[in-house]
Backbone as ProteinMPNN parsed JSONL, in Angstrom:
{"seq_chain_A": "MASALSSGSFGLARSDSFFLSLDLPLLPCRGGKFSFAFNMPDSYPHDPPKVKCESPRPVYHPNIDLEGNVCLNILREDWNPVLTISSVVFGLQFLFLDPNPDDPLNKDAAKVLTSDPKQFQANVRRSLSGCYIGNTYFPPCR", "coords_chain_A": {"N_chain_A": [[0.442, -13.515, -17.793], [-2.33, -11.924, -16.426], [-4.433, -9.32, -15.188], [-7.069, -7.35, -13.702], [-5.771, -5.049, -13.145], [-3.358, -4.874, -14.524], [-1.415, -5.997, -17.332], [0.963, -8.553, -17.866], [4.213, -10.002, -18.462], [6.397, -12.777, -18.332], [9.893, -13.407, -18.286], [12.321, -15.731, -18.504], [15.577, -15.812, -17.279], [17.472, -17.375, -15.994], [17.389, -20.225, -13.814], [17.111, -19.22, -11.198], [16.302, -16.609, -11.396], [14.185, -14.134, -12.911], [12.327, -12.052, -15.209], [9.756, -9.616, -15.06], [7.213, -7.931, -16.697], [5.166, -5.164, -16.345], [2.231, -3.748, -17.55], [0.523, -0.884, -17.137], [-2.786, 0.061, -16.904], [-4.257, 1.99, -15.569], [-4.868, 5.301, -14.246], [-2.476, 7.137, -12.251], [-0.631, 6.122, -13.982], [-1.259, 5.247, -16.517], [-0.601, 3.591, -19.494], [2.03, 3.225, -18.914], [4.91, 1.152, -18.887], [6.601, -1.171, -17.054], [9.482, -2.866, -16.066], [10.58, -5.532, -14.065], [13.141, -7.131, -12.241], [13.444, -10.271, -10.805], [15.113, -11.936, -8.331], [15.745, -14.973, -6.996], [16.436, -16.142, -3.831], [18.497, -18.852, -2.555], [17.281, -19.719, -0.283], [14.583, -19.312, -0.635], [11.274, -20.503, -0.215], [11.539, -19.305, 2.274], [12.863, -16.923, 2.603], [12.365, -13.711, 1.128], [12.057, -12.931, -2.437], [14.495, -10.958, -4.216], [13.735, -7.918, -5.57], [13.837, -5.715, -8.275], [13.337, -2.698, -10.014], [13.885, -2.551, -13.358], [13.483, -1.246, -15.804], [11.548, 1.523, -16.886], [14.502, 3.256, -15.864], [15.662, 5.943, -14.085], [12.566, 5.675, -12.181], [9.725, 7.644, -11.472], [8.634, 7.537, -8.449], [7.511, 7.207, -5.111], [8.183, 4.879, -3.702], [10.133, 3.554, -5.054], [13.475, 3.736, -5.618], [15.991, 5.808, -7.278], [17.78, 4.022, -8.334], [16.305, 1.8, -8.81], [15.587, 0.125, -6.717], [13.099, -1.434, -4.719], [10.635, -0.592, -2.387], [8.695, -2.452, -0.547], [6.563, -3.774, 1.757], [6.091, -6.572, 2.009], [8.34, -7.602, 0.909], [10.175, -7.35, 2.772], [10.031, -6.937, 6.11], [7.456, -8.05, 6.424], [7.417, -10.425, 5.073], [6.463, -13.795, 4.514], [6.662, -17.305, 4.441], [4.391, -18.432, 3.229], [3.583, -16.665, 1.345], [3.536, -15.864, -2.154], [4.992, -15.584, -5.472], [2.998, -14.405, -6.956], [1.748, -12.903, -4.958], [3.672, -10.944, -4.555], [3.653, -9.709, -7.07], [1.043, -8.657, -7.104], [1.375, -6.908, -4.975], [3.251, -5.106, -6.089], [1.679, -4.031, -8.152], [-0.25, -2.771, -6.579], [1.334, -0.825, -5.331], [1.669, 0.978, -7.419], [-0.907, 1.869, -7.746], [-1.507, 2.962, -5.265], [0.674, 4.678, -3.913], [3.029, 4.71, -1.18], [3.729, 7.235, 0.849], [4.75, 7.285, 3.384], [6.794, 5.518, 3.834], [9.205, 5.951, 2.23], [11.516, 5.45, -0.525], [12.286, 7.195, -2.453], [12.522, 10.189, -1.482], [11.982, 12.763, -2.401], [9.868, 12.472, -4.286], [7.967, 11.425, -2.532], [7.583, 13.585, -0.816], [6.38, 15.472, -2.529], [4.051, 14.027, -3.18], [2.782, 13.994, -0.686], [2.526, 16.743, -0.033], [1.355, 17.967, -2.277], [-0.753, 16.416, -3.959], [-1.948, 16.595, -6.551], [0.065, 17.774, -8.094], [1.953, 15.765, -7.857], [0.696, 13.672, -9.328], [0.687, 14.916, -11.827], [3.452, 15.074, -12.262], [4.049, 12.335, -12.419], [2.631, 11.604, -14.771], [3.991, 13.238, -16.639], [6.566, 12.178, -16.394], [6.268, 9.682, -17.531], [6.347, 10.152, -20.229], [8.856, 11.018, -20.575], [11.044, 13.228, -19.167], [12.601, 15.969, -17.369], [12.548, 16.119, -13.887], [13.098, 18.21, -11.423], [16.531, 17.847, -11.031], [16.763, 15.423, -12.226], [16.594, 13.177, -14.904], [13.927, 11.463, -16.324], [13.38, 8.714, -18.214], [11.278, 7.91, -21.1], [8.589, 5.588, -20.608], [7.122, 3.674, -22.189]], "CA_chain_A": [[-0.276, -13.22, -16.585], [-3.162, -10.756, -16.624], [-5.379, -9.008, -14.127], [-7.799, -6.123, -13.974], [-4.873, -3.927, -12.924], [-2.29, -4.785, -15.506], [-1.013, -7.216, -18.006], [2.386, -8.754, -17.612], [4.838, -11.139, -19.115], [7.569, -13.28, -17.639], [11.004, -13.817, -19.127], [13.298, -16.447, -17.69], [16.979, -15.645, -17.629], [18.049, -18.61, -15.483], [16.431, -20.847, -12.911], [16.889, -18.493, -9.951], [15.913, -15.231, -11.659], [13.312, -13.911, -14.056], [11.871, -10.686, -15.401], [8.32, -9.415, -15.161], [6.861, -6.64, -17.277], [3.81, -4.743, -16.006], [1.629, -2.675, -18.335], [-0.469, -0.334, -16.212], [-3.827, 0.755, -17.647], [-5.0, 2.947, -14.752], [-4.208, 6.554, -13.9], [-1.818, 8.089, -13.137], [0.426, 5.435, -14.747], [-1.815, 4.678, -17.747], [0.324, 3.504, -20.616], [3.388, 2.946, -18.463], [5.378, -0.233, -18.913], [7.673, -1.262, -16.08], [10.09, -4.201, -16.004], [11.167, -5.855, -12.771], [13.97, -8.334, -12.145], [13.24, -11.062, -9.588], [16.197, -12.87, -8.031], [15.266, -15.872, -5.953], [17.531, -16.674, -3.011], [18.46, -20.3, -2.326], [16.422, -19.969, 0.881], [13.172, -19.108, -0.97], [10.356, -19.423, 0.136], [11.702, -18.807, 3.642], [13.275, -15.54, 2.449], [11.701, -13.146, -0.049], [12.877, -12.641, -3.609], [15.015, -9.6, -4.378], [13.022, -7.359, -6.719], [14.38, -4.425, -8.678], [12.774, -2.121, -11.235], [14.966, -2.474, -14.337], [13.212, -0.226, -16.818], [12.599, 2.504, -17.094], [15.215, 3.642, -14.669], [14.855, 5.888, -12.875], [11.122, 5.818, -12.269], [9.257, 8.633, -10.499], [7.734, 6.838, -7.522], [8.042, 7.312, -3.755], [8.618, 3.596, -3.155], [11.18, 3.001, -5.922], [14.533, 4.746, -5.676], [16.522, 6.104, -8.612], [18.528, 2.843, -8.798], [15.355, 0.728, -9.082], [15.242, -0.662, -5.528], [11.675, -1.365, -4.427], [10.243, -0.658, -0.982], [7.407, -3.115, -0.419], [6.644, -4.439, 3.061], [6.166, -8.036, 1.938], [9.687, -7.975, 0.491], [11.039, -7.118, 3.938], [9.612, -7.433, 7.428], [6.183, -8.776, 6.386], [7.509, -11.648, 4.274], [6.065, -15.037, 5.148], [6.84, -18.359, 3.431], [3.158, -18.783, 2.505], [3.41, -15.719, 0.245], [4.002, -16.377, -3.443], [5.372, -14.567, -6.458], [1.76, -13.677, -7.267], [1.558, -11.913, -3.89], [4.605, -9.854, -4.825], [3.162, -9.006, -8.26], [-0.103, -7.848, -6.672], [1.937, -5.83, -4.169], [3.821, -4.124, -7.011], [0.558, -3.353, -8.791], [-0.867, -1.902, -5.585], [2.214, 0.334, -5.138], [1.413, 1.963, -8.466], [-2.239, 2.432, -7.515], [-1.562, 3.667, -3.988], [2.036, 4.82, -3.383], [3.101, 4.923, 0.265], [4.711, 8.282, 1.141], [5.224, 7.148, 4.758], [7.947, 4.618, 3.864], [9.731, 6.185, 0.885], [12.9, 5.369, -0.969], [12.461, 8.455, -3.173], [11.947, 11.166, -0.553], [11.469, 13.913, -3.146], [8.547, 12.111, -4.805], [7.073, 11.282, -1.37], [7.264, 14.928, -0.318], [5.406, 16.054, -3.457], [2.796, 13.293, -3.003], [2.166, 14.413, 0.571], [2.209, 18.178, 0.008], [0.577, 18.415, -3.438], [-1.071, 15.198, -4.731], [-2.201, 16.885, -7.971], [1.373, 17.962, -8.726], [2.557, 14.435, -7.937], [0.104, 12.976, -10.47], [1.193, 15.576, -13.039], [4.841, 14.638, -12.422], [4.023, 10.942, -12.881], [2.232, 11.602, -16.187], [5.097, 13.819, -17.418], [7.716, 11.264, -16.383], [5.989, 8.56, -18.439], [6.716, 10.567, -21.583], [10.26, 11.4, -20.554], [11.234, 14.632, -18.816], [13.345, 16.257, -16.147], [11.86, 16.588, -12.687], [14.271, 18.654, -10.685], [17.763, 17.603, -11.785], [16.785, 14.019, -12.645], [15.881, 12.857, -16.143], [13.149, 10.224, -16.303], [13.177, 8.317, -19.614], [9.93, 7.419, -21.411], [8.375, 4.182, -20.221], [5.986, 3.15, -22.949]], "C_chain_A": [[-1.079, -11.956, -16.821], [-4.061, -10.564, -15.421], [-6.123, -7.755, -14.533], [-6.885, -4.913, -13.85], [-3.831, -3.785, -14.004], [-2.171, -6.079, -16.272], [0.472, -7.359, -17.78], [2.898, -9.922, -18.4], [6.087, -11.51, -18.332], [8.636, -13.621, -18.664], [12.045, -14.484, -18.262], [14.71, -16.208, -18.201], [17.77, -16.863, -17.176], [17.134, -19.086, -14.371], [16.174, -20.061, -11.642], [16.558, -17.016, -10.171], [14.992, -15.176, -12.876], [12.917, -12.451, -14.094], [10.362, -10.683, -15.532], [8.084, -8.031, -15.724], [5.409, -6.341, -16.939], [3.391, -3.603, -16.92], [0.465, -2.15, -17.5], [-1.506, 0.498, -16.951], [-4.542, 1.856, -16.865], [-4.171, 4.192, -14.456], [-3.546, 6.429, -12.543], [-0.785, 7.45, -14.05], [-0.069, 4.853, -16.055], [-0.8, 4.728, -18.874], [1.753, 3.207, -20.215], [3.702, 1.46, -18.514], [6.631, -0.304, -18.056], [8.168, -2.703, -16.023], [10.788, -4.377, -14.662], [11.986, -7.135, -12.884], [13.696, -8.973, -10.791], [14.436, -11.999, -9.453], [15.788, -13.676, -6.813], [16.445, -16.399, -5.142], [17.406, -18.196, -2.864], [17.495, -20.651, -1.204], [14.944, -19.678, 0.618], [12.432, -20.433, -0.826], [10.514, -18.883, 1.56], [12.179, -17.361, 3.662], [12.67, -15.006, 1.157], [12.637, -13.023, -1.243], [13.411, -11.217, -3.52], [14.399, -9.067, -5.665], [13.567, -5.972, -6.997], [13.692, -3.972, -9.963], [13.924, -1.895, -12.206], [14.718, -1.436, -15.42], [11.783, 0.272, -16.663], [13.315, 2.775, -15.775], [15.872, 4.974, -14.932], [13.366, 5.994, -13.185], [10.696, 6.79, -11.17], [8.201, 7.979, -9.613], [8.326, 6.918, -6.121], [8.641, 6.014, -3.22], [9.615, 2.858, -4.041], [12.256, 4.064, -6.041], [15.09, 4.871, -7.093], [17.356, 4.976, -9.18], [17.612, 1.652, -9.069], [15.009, -0.142, -7.894], [13.795, -0.393, -5.139], [11.445, -1.495, -2.928], [8.811, -1.194, -0.909], [7.482, -3.983, 0.827], [6.758, -5.955, 2.974], [7.507, -8.523, 1.388], [10.686, -7.788, 1.632], [10.415, -7.773, 5.163], [8.318, -8.245, 7.404], [6.221, -10.033, 5.518], [7.146, -12.852, 5.135], [6.178, -16.124, 4.085], [5.561, -18.782, 2.704], [2.877, -17.802, 1.367], [4.049, -16.288, -1.021], [4.478, -15.221, -4.331], [4.147, -13.759, -6.859], [1.475, -12.605, -6.22], [2.446, -10.703, -4.136], [4.124, -9.034, -6.023], [1.967, -8.128, -7.884], [0.367, -6.682, -5.806], [2.538, -4.729, -5.033], [2.712, -3.335, -7.705], [-0.078, -2.354, -7.824], [0.001, -0.673, -5.323], [1.97, 1.402, -6.195], [0.042, 2.6, -8.313], [-2.28, 3.323, -6.281], [-0.162, 3.772, -3.386], [2.004, 5.163, -1.89], [4.157, 5.983, 0.58], [5.298, 8.17, 2.548], [6.45, 6.244, 4.881], [8.685, 4.735, 2.53], [11.187, 5.792, 0.702], [13.265, 6.624, -1.76], [11.755, 9.533, -2.351], [11.385, 12.386, -1.266], [10.072, 13.636, -3.687], [7.545, 11.985, -3.658], [6.649, 12.645, -0.837], [6.219, 15.595, -1.21], [4.057, 15.355, -3.3], [2.062, 13.767, -1.758], [1.695, 15.869, 0.524], [1.283, 18.638, -1.116], [0.261, 17.218, -4.341], [-1.342, 15.456, -6.214], [-0.891, 17.099, -8.721], [2.09, 16.627, -8.867], [2.019, 13.685, -9.154], [0.567, 13.593, -11.789], [2.639, 15.161, -13.304], [4.908, 13.207, -12.936], [3.685, 10.897, -14.365], [3.349, 12.147, -17.073], [6.257, 12.842, -17.505], [7.507, 10.078, -17.32], [6.401, 8.88, -19.875], [8.181, 10.924, -21.705], [10.394, 12.883, -20.273], [12.193, 14.741, -17.641], [12.35, 16.646, -15.072], [12.985, 16.928, -11.723], [15.489, 18.459, -11.573], [17.846, 16.186, -12.345], [15.981, 13.842, -13.922], [15.209, 11.492, -15.991], [12.842, 9.847, -17.747], [11.727, 7.851, -19.841], [9.784, 5.947, -21.02], [7.137, 3.632, -20.903], [6.452, 2.018, -23.828]], "O_chain_A": [[-0.547, -10.995, -17.375], [-4.407, -11.519, -14.725], [-5.846, -7.166, -15.578], [-7.193, -3.853, -14.396], [-3.461, -2.666, -14.361], [-2.746, -7.106, -15.91], [1.162, -6.371, -17.528], [2.135, -10.726, -18.935], [6.747, -10.651, -17.746], [8.331, -14.067, -19.77], [12.598, -13.849, -17.364], [15.001, -16.377, -19.385], [18.648, -17.334, -17.899], [16.18, -18.388, -14.027], [15.108, -20.214, -11.047], [16.538, -16.247, -9.21], [15.019, -16.049, -13.743], [13.141, -11.706, -13.14], [9.767, -11.627, -16.051], [8.693, -7.061, -15.272], [4.522, -7.152, -17.206], [4.105, -2.609, -17.052], [-0.469, -2.891, -17.193], [-1.171, 1.516, -17.557], [-5.351, 2.586, -17.438], [-2.942, 4.146, -14.421], [-4.033, 5.65, -11.723], [-0.125, 8.151, -14.817], [0.628, 4.038, -16.659], [-0.219, 5.773, -19.165], [2.602, 2.963, -21.072], [2.851, 0.622, -18.216], [7.602, 0.412, -18.298], [7.374, -3.641, -15.942], [11.494, -3.486, -14.189], [11.578, -8.096, -13.536], [13.714, -8.301, -9.76], [14.731, -12.769, -10.367], [15.522, -13.129, -5.742], [17.35, -17.028, -5.692], [16.321, -18.752, -3.034], [16.951, -21.755, -1.174], [14.127, -19.78, 1.534], [12.953, -21.442, -1.302], [9.694, -18.078, 2.003], [11.93, -16.644, 4.631], [12.483, -15.756, 0.199], [13.858, -13.011, -1.086], [12.84, -10.374, -2.827], [14.523, -9.684, -6.722], [13.74, -5.16, -6.088], [13.491, -4.764, -10.884], [14.842, -1.13, -11.911], [15.662, -0.811, -15.903], [10.895, -0.514, -16.333], [12.765, 2.538, -14.7], [16.583, 5.117, -15.927], [12.963, 6.352, -14.292], [11.241, 6.763, -10.067], [7.03, 7.883, -9.983], [9.529, 6.717, -5.955], [9.525, 6.054, -2.363], [9.91, 1.684, -3.813], [11.988, 5.171, -6.509], [14.701, 4.125, -7.991], [17.625, 4.957, -10.381], [18.081, 0.604, -9.51], [14.211, -1.069, -8.033], [13.323, 0.741, -5.22], [11.987, -2.39, -2.279], [7.848, -0.475, -1.177], [8.364, -4.834, 0.941], [7.454, -6.565, 3.786], [7.78, -9.723, 1.397], [11.882, -8.034, 1.477], [10.289, -8.995, 5.241], [8.106, -9.063, 8.299], [5.183, -10.639, 5.256], [7.477, -12.918, 6.319], [5.823, -15.885, 2.931], [5.641, -19.43, 1.661], [2.029, -18.071, 0.516], [4.982, -17.088, -0.958], [4.371, -14.048, -3.971], [4.248, -12.553, -7.08], [1.012, -11.516, -6.559], [2.017, -9.565, -3.945], [4.181, -7.805, -5.997], [1.892, -6.974, -8.306], [-0.185, -5.586, -5.895], [2.357, -3.547, -4.743], [2.797, -2.113, -7.828], [-0.404, -1.23, -8.206], [-0.532, 0.416, -5.112], [2.052, 2.595, -5.905], [-0.154, 3.749, -8.707], [-3.0, 4.32, -6.253], [0.163, 3.04, -2.452], [1.079, 5.815, -1.406], [5.35, 5.68, 0.583], [6.247, 8.883, 2.875], [7.083, 6.213, 5.936], [8.788, 3.761, 1.784], [11.979, 5.801, 1.644], [14.414, 7.064, -1.74], [10.554, 9.762, -2.501], [10.418, 12.986, -0.796], [9.183, 14.479, -3.56], [6.393, 12.396, -3.799], [5.496, 12.837, -0.452], [5.279, 16.213, -0.71], [3.021, 16.02, -3.286], [0.841, 13.924, -1.782], [0.599, 16.188, 0.985], [0.514, 19.584, -0.941], [0.918, 17.019, -5.363], [-1.002, 14.622, -7.052], [-0.75, 16.653, -9.86], [2.756, 16.378, -9.871], [2.795, 13.122, -9.927], [0.811, 12.875, -12.759], [3.011, 14.921, -14.452], [5.733, 12.895, -13.795], [4.373, 10.23, -15.138], [3.628, 11.589, -18.135], [6.865, 12.689, -18.564], [8.475, 9.529, -17.847], [6.759, 7.985, -20.64], [8.692, 11.111, -22.809], [9.913, 13.71, -21.049], [12.547, 13.747, -17.007], [11.421, 17.413, -15.321], [13.723, 16.055, -11.268], [15.483, 18.859, -12.737], [18.882, 15.79, -12.88], [14.839, 14.292, -14.021], [15.832, 10.51, -15.588], [12.125, 10.573, -18.436], [11.041, 7.45, -18.902], [10.737, 5.171, -21.096], [6.207, 3.176, -20.238], [5.651, 1.432, -24.556]]}, "name": "protein", "num_of_chains": 1, "seq": "MASALSSGSFGLARSDSFFLSLDLPLLPCRGGKFSFAFNMPDSYPHDPPKVKCESPRPVYHPNIDLEGNVCLNILREDWNPVLTISSVVFGLQFLFLDPNPDDPLNKDAAKVLTSDPKQFQANVRRSLSGCYIGNTYFPPCR"}
C-alpha cells in the first residue's frame, strides 16, 4: 500500500488480525517507521477494529499513549460501518501530520505541542533517533 503520505506494508498473523507498517516521509516524522496491530472484532464492520502502535513503543505523540493505544475519533465515537481499513490508515497518517492536542492520550506531549510547537517538533525529531524526553526513553524508530 502506498500514498503520497507514506508507504506501508501489511503482515497477516491470523484472519482476524494483521500488522501495518507506515514509513513517514514528511516532517516532523521523516524517516520514522511505525508498526500498528489491527485486531478485527467479530462484529466488524459494525464495530471498529482495535488498533495499537506496536513499534516503536513508546512513541512521542499526543494521540498515542506510552502503551501504544491510539486515540483516533473514527476508532471510537465516529465509527460508521461504511468506513474501511483504508479510512483508518488515512486517519493514522493524518494523526502524524496534524496531531490533536485537544484529545490527548499523552498529556505531556500535548502540553508541549500546545505551549511550544517548535519544541514539540524538536522532541519528535529527537525521539526518532532514540532519546529520553523527561523520564521516558523513546527507542529509535527507523
